[in-house]
C-alpha positions as CSV (number, residue, x, y, z in Angstrom):
1,M,17.1,-15.1,-1.2
2,K,14.4,-17.9,-0.9
3,V,10.9,-16.7,-1.7
4,A,9.8,-18.1,1.8
5,D,12.4,-15.8,3.4
6,A,11.1,-12.7,1.4
7,V,7.5,-13.6,2.3
8,A,8.5,-13.8,6.2
9,A,10.6,-10.6,6.0
10,R,8.1,-8.6,4.3
11,F,5.8,-6.0,6.4
12,S,4.2,-2.8,6.0
13,A,6.8,-0.3,6.9
14,R,5.4,3.0,8.3
15,A,8.8,4.7,8.9
16,F,11.6,5.2,6.4
17,L,15.2,6.2,6.6
18,D,16.3,9.4,4.7
19,K,18.0,7.3,2.0
20,P,17.0,7.5,-1.6
21,V,15.9,4.6,-3.7
22,S,17.7,4.6,-7.2
23,T,15.9,4.6,-10.4
24,Q,18.0,1.8,-11.4
25,Q,16.7,-0.4,-8.4
26,M,13.1,0.5,-9.2
27,R,13.5,-0.3,-12.8
28,R,15.1,-3.6,-11.9
29,I,12.1,-4.5,-9.6
30,L,9.4,-3.5,-12.0
31,D,11.1,-5.2,-14.9
32,R,11.3,-8.5,-12.9
33,A,7.6,-8.0,-11.7
34,R,6.5,-8.1,-15.3
35,Q,6.5,-11.9,-15.0
36,S,3.5,-11.7,-12.6
37,P,0.5,-13.9,-13.7
38,S,-2.6,-12.6,-15.1
39,G,-5.6,-14.2,-16.7
40,G,-5.3,-14.4,-20.5
41,N,-2.0,-12.6,-20.1
42,L,-3.9,-9.3,-19.9
43,Q,-1.2,-7.7,-17.8
44,P,-3.8,-5.1,-16.5
45,W,-1.6,-3.0,-14.4
46,Y,0.1,0.4,-14.7
47,V,2.4,2.0,-12.2
48,Y,3.7,5.6,-11.8
49,V,7.0,5.9,-10.0
50,V,7.3,9.3,-8.1
51,A,10.2,10.5,-6.0
52,G,12.3,13.6,-5.1
53,R,10.8,17.1,-5.9
54,K,8.0,15.5,-7.8
55,L,6.9,13.5,-4.8
56,Q,7.0,16.6,-2.6
57,E,4.9,18.6,-5.1
58,L,2.3,15.7,-5.1
59,I,2.1,15.7,-1.3
60,V,1.5,19.3,-1.4
61,R,-1.2,18.9,-3.8
62,V,-3.0,16.2,-1.9
63,H,-2.8,18.0,1.2
64,A,-4.6,20.9,-0.4
65,A,-7.2,18.6,-1.5
66,A,-7.5,17.3,2.1
67,A,-8.0,20.7,3.4
68,E,-10.9,21.3,0.9
69,H,-12.3,17.8,1.5
70,P,-11.5,16.7,5.0
71,R,-13.4,13.5,4.6
72,G,-12.0,12.7,1.2
73,E,-13.3,13.0,-2.3
74,P,-16.4,11.0,-3.4
75,P,-14.9,7.5,-3.6
76,E,-14.6,5.5,-6.8
77,Y,-14.5,2.2,-4.9
78,N,-15.1,1.0,-1.3
79,V,-11.9,0.2,0.6
80,Y,-13.9,-1.9,2.9
81,P,-17.5,-3.3,2.6
82,P,-19.9,-0.8,4.2
83,E,-21.0,-3.4,6.7
84,L,-17.9,-5.4,7.4
85,P,-18.8,-8.7,9.3
86,E,-17.0,-10.9,11.5
87,P,-14.2,-12.0,11.8
88,Y,-13.0,-9.3,9.4
89,R,-14.2,-6.3,11.6
90,S,-12.3,-7.6,14.7
91,R,-9.2,-8.2,12.7
92,R,-9.2,-4.6,11.4
93,Y,-9.9,-3.2,14.7
94,R,-7.1,-5.2,16.2
95,C,-4.7,-4.2,13.5
96,G,-5.4,-0.4,14.4
97,E,-5.3,-0.8,18.0
98,D,-1.9,-2.6,18.0
99,L,-0.4,0.0,15.6
100,Y,-1.4,2.9,17.9
101,A,-0.3,0.8,21.0
102,A,3.2,0.4,19.5
103,L,3.6,4.2,19.1
104,G,2.3,4.7,22.7
105,I,-0.9,6.6,21.4
106,P,-3.9,5.8,23.8
107,R,-7.4,5.5,22.3
108,E,-8.6,8.8,23.8
109,D,-5.9,10.9,22.2
110,K,-7.7,11.5,18.9
111,P,-5.5,14.3,17.6
112,A,-2.4,12.1,18.0
113,R,-4.2,9.3,16.0
114,L,-5.2,11.8,13.4
115,R,-1.6,13.0,13.0
116,Q,-0.3,9.5,12.7
117,F,-3.1,8.7,10.0
118,A,-2.1,11.7,8.1
119,K,1.4,10.4,7.7
120,N,-0.3,8.1,5.0
121,L,-0.6,11.2,2.6
122,Q,3.3,11.8,3.1
123,G,4.1,8.1,2.3
124,F,5.4,7.7,5.8
125,G,8.5,9.6,4.8
126,A,9.5,7.2,2.1
127,P,11.8,8.6,-0.5
128,M,9.6,7.2,-3.4
129,V,5.9,6.2,-3.8
130,L,4.4,4.0,-6.5
131,F,0.9,4.7,-7.8
132,F,-0.9,1.8,-9.4
133,S,-3.9,2.2,-11.8
134,I,-6.0,-0.2,-14.0
135,D,-8.1,0.2,-17.1
136,R,-11.7,1.1,-16.2
137,A,-12.8,-1.7,-18.6
138,M,-11.4,-4.2,-16.3
139,G,-13.5,-6.3,-13.7
140,Q,-13.0,-8.0,-10.4
141,N,-10.8,-10.7,-11.9
142,Q,-8.4,-8.3,-13.2
143,W,-8.2,-6.2,-10.0
144,A,-6.9,-9.5,-8.4
145,H,-4.2,-9.6,-11.1
146,L,-3.1,-6.2,-10.2
147,G,-2.9,-7.3,-6.6
148,M,-0.6,-10.1,-7.8
149,F,1.6,-7.8,-9.6
150,M,1.9,-5.6,-6.5
151,Q,2.7,-8.6,-4.3
152,T,5.4,-9.5,-6.7
153,V,6.8,-5.9,-6.5
154,M,6.7,-6.1,-2.7
155,L,8.6,-9.3,-2.5
156,L,11.3,-8.2,-5.0
157,A,11.8,-5.1,-2.9
158,V,12.7,-7.3,0.0
159,E,15.3,-9.0,-2.2
160,E,16.7,-5.5,-2.8
161,G,16.8,-4.5,1.0
162,L,13.8,-2.4,0.6
163,Y,10.5,-2.3,2.4
164,T,7.1,-1.2,1.3
165,C,3.8,-0.1,2.5
166,P,0.7,-0.4,0.2
167,Q,-1.6,2.5,0.9
168,E,-5.3,2.7,-0.1
169,A,-5.4,5.9,1.9
170,W,-4.3,7.9,-1.2
171,S,-7.4,6.8,-3.1
172,A,-9.5,9.3,-0.7
173,F,-8.1,11.9,-3.0
174,H,-7.9,9.9,-6.4
175,T,-8.9,13.0,-8.5
176,A,-6.0,15.0,-7.1
177,V,-3.6,12.2,-7.6
178,A,-4.6,11.3,-11.1
179,E,-4.5,14.8,-12.3
180,F,-1.0,15.2,-10.9
181,L,0.3,12.1,-12.6
182,G,-1.5,12.9,-15.9
183,M,-3.4,9.7,-15.7
184,P,-5.8,9.2,-18.7
185,E,-9.5,9.1,-17.9
186,D,-9.7,5.5,-19.0
187,Q,-7.5,4.5,-16.0
188,M,-8.8,4.1,-12.4
189,F,-6.3,4.9,-9.6
190,Y,-6.2,2.1,-7.2
191,C,-3.6,2.9,-4.5
192,G,-0.1,4.0,-3.7
193,M,2.9,2.0,-2.3
194,A,5.6,3.7,-0.1
195,I,9.0,2.2,-0.8
196,G,12.4,2.8,0.8
197,Y,14.8,1.6,3.4
198,A,12.9,1.1,6.5
199,D,13.8,2.8,9.9
200,L,13.8,-0.7,11.8
201,D,14.5,1.1,15.1
202,H,11.4,2.9,14.9
203,P,8.5,1.6,17.2
204,V,6.1,1.7,14.5
205,N,8.2,-1.0,12.6
206,Q,8.7,-3.2,15.8
207,W,5.1,-4.7,15.7
208,R,3.6,-7.2,13.4
209,T,-0.1,-8.0,12.7
210,E,-1.5,-11.2,13.6
211,R,-2.3,-14.0,11.3
212,A,-5.3,-16.4,11.4
213,P,-4.3,-19.9,12.0
214,L,-4.1,-22.1,9.1
215,E,-7.3,-24.1,10.1
216,D,-9.3,-20.8,9.8
217,I,-8.5,-20.2,6.3
218,A,-8.0,-23.7,4.6
219,R,-9.8,-26.9,4.3
220,F,-8.1,-29.9,2.9
221,L,-10.1,-32.4,1.0
222,V,-7.4,-35.0,0.3
223,D,-7.0,-38.8,0.6
224,P,-5.1,-40.0,3.7
């Protein structure tokens, strides 16, 4: 598979088939992802692979934490800036509205929207969820390197016939997740990533987010 094909095929899947991902597959993906770039070759990433009974136990643990803290635990980082400016605010709004529209959930049906959002904390039914962390000593540059590692994992998953959904929603209950995983205190939990065989017939997997035109994101300063 060409890299361009993997990039085009990748999307954030939010419904998965009841088909397990083998440990061998996941080891192969992560072993190849070790080639991801990082400044100074720090390789500032760590990943926890959770599936089967352990994943169900974690989901129960997080749902208990959600019942105790309905608005989430005190955050360790902002998923979005507190005052999100344009055009980013409109892009985020459009993404959410398009998602619910694909599911036929109107804006005024708040309970249905909340039920859909709660599926984040079930990995959208994926058979496996990856949990990424980074050493607390690292700064903004190294967070970018963790992102490159995650992107490499997502593209390699496509090559294996798998789909993913990176999920920062898990960070709302970072204490519960970190404690369950046995994460050392010098690691900061960043996010989860659902991975599995996507249910491509499900309506939530039929839509795609819009992308800004190249002219909006790039400026070419080159000779004619």
